[in-house]
RODRENNU-942407 format. One record per residue (C-alpha): x, y, z; residue number from 1. Coordinates in Angstrom, 2 decimals, always signed. Layout:
BEGIN
c1/c2/c3/pos
X/Y/Z/NUM
...
// end
This chain:
BEGIN
c1/c2/c3/pos
-33.06/-0.28/+16.96/1
-34.32/-0.07/+13.39/2
-33.22/-2.57/+10.75/3
-31.35/+0.25/+8.99/4
-29.34/+0.94/+12.16/5
-28.51/-2.73/+12.59/6
-27.45/-2.96/+8.95/7
-25.06/-0.09/+9.53/8
-23.71/-1.78/+12.68/9
-23.12/-5.02/+10.83/10
-21.44/-3.27/+7.90/11
-19.18/-1.38/+10.31/12
-18.33/-4.62/+12.13/13
-17.42/-6.33/+8.86/14
-15.29/-3.44/+7.60/15
-13.59/-2.34/+10.81/16
-13.14/-5.64/+12.62/17
-13.49/-8.76/+10.51/18
-11.84/-7.50/+7.31/19
-8.96/-5.97/+9.31/20
-8.48/-9.22/+11.26/21
-8.53/-11.24/+8.04/22
-5.97/-8.93/+6.45/23
-3.64/-9.25/+9.46/24
-3.84/-13.05/+9.47/25
-3.18/-13.25/+5.73/26
-0.22/-10.84/+6.00/27
+1.27/-12.93/+8.83/28
+0.83/-16.09/+6.77/29
+2.43/-14.47/+3.71/30
+5.41/-13.34/+5.80/31
+5.89/-16.90/+7.03/32
+5.66/-18.23/+3.48/33
+8.43/-15.78/+2.57/34
+10.60/-17.10/+5.42/35
+9.98/-20.67/+4.28/36
+11.01/-19.71/+0.74/37
+14.23/-18.16/+2.07/38
+15.07/-21.29/+4.09/39
+14.40/-23.51/+1.07/40
+16.62/-21.30/-1.07/41
+19.37/-21.65/+1.56/42
+18.84/-25.43/+1.57/43
+19.33/-25.53/-2.22/44
+22.45/-23.37/-1.94/45
+23.95/-25.67/+0.71/46
+23.23/-28.74/-1.41/47
+24.82/-27.01/-4.39/48
+27.95/-26.27/-2.33/49
+28.06/-29.88/-1.16/50
+27.71/-31.22/-4.71/51
+30.59/-29.13/-6.03/52
+32.68/-30.16/-3.02/53
+34.41/-26.81/-3.14/54
+35.73/-25.06/-0.06/55
+35.57/-21.63/-1.72/56
+32.47/-19.78/-2.71/57
+31.83/-16.78/-4.93/58
+28.41/-15.23/-4.67/59
+26.44/-12.03/-5.01/60
+25.13/-10.45/-1.82/61
+22.01/-8.27/-1.85/62
+22.71/-5.12/+0.16/63
+19.09/-4.06/-0.16/64
+17.04/-2.32/-2.82/65
+18.49/-4.75/-5.38/66
+22.08/-3.50/-4.93/67
+24.46/-6.45/-5.15/68
+28.14/-6.89/-4.42/69
+30.34/-9.85/-5.19/70
+31.61/-11.78/-2.23/71
+34.39/-14.31/-1.97/72
+34.20/-16.83/+0.86/73
+37.52/-18.66/+1.26/74
+36.08/-21.39/+3.54/75
+32.44/-22.27/+2.98/76
+32.52/-25.42/+5.12/77
+30.58/-23.58/+7.83/78
+27.84/-21.03/+7.39/79
+25.93/-18.61/+9.57/80
+22.17/-19.04/+9.60/81
+19.66/-16.51/+10.89/82
+17.72/-18.29/+13.63/83
+15.44/-15.40/+14.54/84
+15.40/-12.21/+16.58/85
+18.57/-11.00/+14.85/86
+20.68/-13.97/+16.02/87
+22.92/-16.03/+13.76/88
+24.39/-19.44/+14.52/89
+27.40/-21.04/+12.88/90
+26.51/-24.43/+11.42/91
+28.19/-27.11/+9.38/92
+26.28/-27.95/+6.22/93
+24.71/-31.04/+7.81/94
+23.67/-29.08/+10.92/95
+22.24/-26.30/+8.79/96
+20.20/-28.73/+6.68/97
+18.85/-30.36/+9.84/98
+17.96/-26.95/+11.31/99
+16.29/-25.85/+8.07/100
+14.19/-29.01/+8.00/101
+12.96/-28.47/+11.56/102
+12.40/-24.75/+11.04/103
+10.43/-25.16/+7.81/104
+8.26/-27.85/+9.43/105
+7.58/-25.52/+12.37/106
+6.78/-22.60/+10.06/107
+4.53/-24.79/+7.90/108
+2.56/-25.83/+10.98/109
+2.16/-22.16/+11.87/110
+0.87/-21.35/+8.36/111
-1.69/-24.13/+8.72/112
-2.96/-22.57/+11.96/113
-3.14/-19.14/+10.29/114
-4.99/-20.64/+7.31/115
-7.57/-22.13/+9.69/116
-7.87/-18.77/+11.47/117
-8.45/-17.06/+8.12/118
-11.13/-19.61/+7.24/119
-12.89/-18.93/+10.57/120
-12.82/-15.19/+9.95/121
-14.18/-15.70/+6.42/122
-16.96/-17.86/+7.88/123
-17.79/-15.07/+10.35/124
-17.92/-12.58/+7.49/125
-20.29/-14.86/+5.58/126
-22.46/-15.23/+8.68/127
-22.67/-11.47/+9.21/128
-23.42/-10.96/+5.51/129
-26.24/-13.49/+5.81/130
-27.55/-11.51/+8.78/131
-27.40/-8.38/+6.65/132
-29.40/-10.05/+3.90/133
-32.05/-11.05/+6.43/134
-32.21/-7.51/+7.82/135
-32.45/-6.02/+4.36/136
-35.26/-8.44/+3.63/137
-37.05/-7.06/+6.68/138
-37.00/-3.57/+5.17/139
-39.61/-4.78/+2.71/140
-41.95/-5.85/+5.54/141
-44.66/-3.51/+6.77/142
-43.74/-1.51/+9.93/143
-45.97/-3.55/+12.25/144
-44.39/-6.85/+11.08/145
-40.85/-5.42/+11.64/146
-41.72/-4.65/+15.29/147
-42.76/-8.27/+15.79/148
-39.36/-9.49/+14.60/149
-37.42/-7.12/+16.87/150
// end
């Protein structure tokens, strides 16, 4: 195979495999960061409810697409928390805070794994790019020297 053909193979590999894999990993990590942010927001809301020591709660609920409605909760001593896969569990404030702590720790560990995966993919991209540079350097060699390399 000629150096030009290998260059094309490497470029295709970078664009169709490595870049796509990197994008997927980063999107997964960003989605987990969003979940962590939501749990931390819930944690702050629970602490706020505890500080006011009020049983009632008035809040705005996002229905989607930034449409909000006011909600009145007569007894906010227990809350429902999304635990995943569309399931909700009723918790006291203390139970919810404990769950949030465990869940955010678990999610943070997962983001660390995804960050390492992204770093490995970036390293592979750099390695392939270095291979491309070497191949492109071979283009400048005379034909008989290129055959020796391959």
